[in-house]
C-alpha positions in Angstrom: -6.0 -15.3 3.0 -5.7 -11.7 4.0 -2.9 -10.0 2.2 -1.7 -6.4 2.6 1.2 -5.1 0.5 2.5 -1.6 1.2 4.6 0.2 -1.3 5.8 3.7 -2.2 8.4 4.3 0.5 11.9 5.6 -0.1 14.5 8.1 0.8 13.3 11.7 0.9 14.7 15.0 2.2 13.1 16.8 5.1 10.1 18.8 3.8 9.6 16.3 1.0 6.6 14.2 0.2 5.8 10.5 -0.4 2.6 8.7 -1.3 2.3 5.2 0.1 -0.1 2.6 -1.3 -1.5 -0.5 0.3 -2.9 -3.2 -2.0 -5.3 -5.5 -0.2 -6.7 -8.9 -1.1 -8.4 -11.9 0.6 -11.3 -9.9 2.1 -14.1 -7.6 1.1 -12.0 -4.4 1.3 -14.9 -1.9 1.1 -16.4 -3.3 4.3 -13.4 -2.7 6.6 -11.7 0.3 8.1 -8.1 0.5 7.1 -5.2 1.9 9.1 -1.6 2.9 8.7 0.9 2.2 11.5 4.6 2.7 11.6 7.6 1.5 13.5 10.7 3.6 13.9 14.0 1.9 14.5 14.2 0.5 18.0 10.7 1.8 18.9 7.2 0.3 19.3 4.6 0.4 16.7 2.8 3.8 16.4 -0.7 4.3 15.0 -0.7 6.9 12.2 -4.2 7.1 10.7 -7.5 5.3 10.1 -10.2 5.6 7.5 -13.6 4.0 8.0 -15.5 1.8 5.6 -16.8 4.2 3.0 -14.2 6.8 4.0 -16.7 8.9 6.1 -14.7 8.9 9.3 -11.0 9.7 9.3 -8.7 10.1 12.2 -5.0 10.9 12.6 -2.4 10.7 15.3 -1.3 14.1 16.5 2.1 13.6 14.8 0.3 13.2 11.4 -2.4 15.9 11.6 -2.0 18.6 9.0 0.7 16.7 7.1 -0.6 13.3 6.2 -3.8 12.4 4.3 -5.3 8.9 4.4 -7.6 7.8 1.6 -9.0 4.7 -0.1 -10.2 3.5 -3.5 -12.6 0.7 -3.0 -12.7 -0.1 -6.7 -8.9 -0.8 -6.6 -8.9 -2.4 -3.1 -6.2 0.1 -2.2 -5.5 2.4 0.7 -3.2 5.4 0.5 -1.2 7.6 2.7 -0.1 10.9 1.3 2.7 12.3 3.5 3.8 15.9 3.1 6.3 18.1 5.0 8.2 15.0 6.1 10.5 15.2 9.1 13.4 13.0 10.1 11.2 11.6 13.0 8.8 10.2 10.4 11.5 7.6 9.4 10.4 4.0 9.9 8.7 1.1 8.3 5.1 1.9 7.4 2.4 -0.8 7.3 -1.2 -0.9 6.5 -3.4 -2.8 8.8 -6.9 -4.2 9.1 -8.8 -5.9 12.0 -10.0 -9.3 10.8 -10.1 -11.9 13.5 -7.4 -9.8 15.2 -4.9 -7.3 13.8 -3.5 -8.0 10.4 -0.5 -6.2 9.1 1.2 -7.0 5.9 4.6 -6.3 4.5 5.7 -2.8 5.2 7.6 -0.2 3.2 10.6 1.7 4.4 10.5 5.5 4.7 13.7 7.4 5.4 13.7 11.1 5.8 17.2 12.5 5.8 19.3 15.1 4.2 
């Protein structure tokens, strides 16, 4: 069973940083590209970033470029999202996601950016 558990969210002031982690299990992690998506209150899901198998190809949404860094540790079956210079509009629930027989998205972690 595919399981994805995001953690590391919290309340942070504008300009602050957070590092999110995604612990994965139930599939061969190193063979799959991993993504982060988020959902702000009352809004649709928004793609944030993707890292390929092996970490060679990385892409970001325009809203994340220059501020967020996606990475992975295949030895730990874990993906990360380092978020710097956070803005109030980054507030939402963040999920890691993988495409295995369709999109899979585990339990998210709440990020709140507020003074």
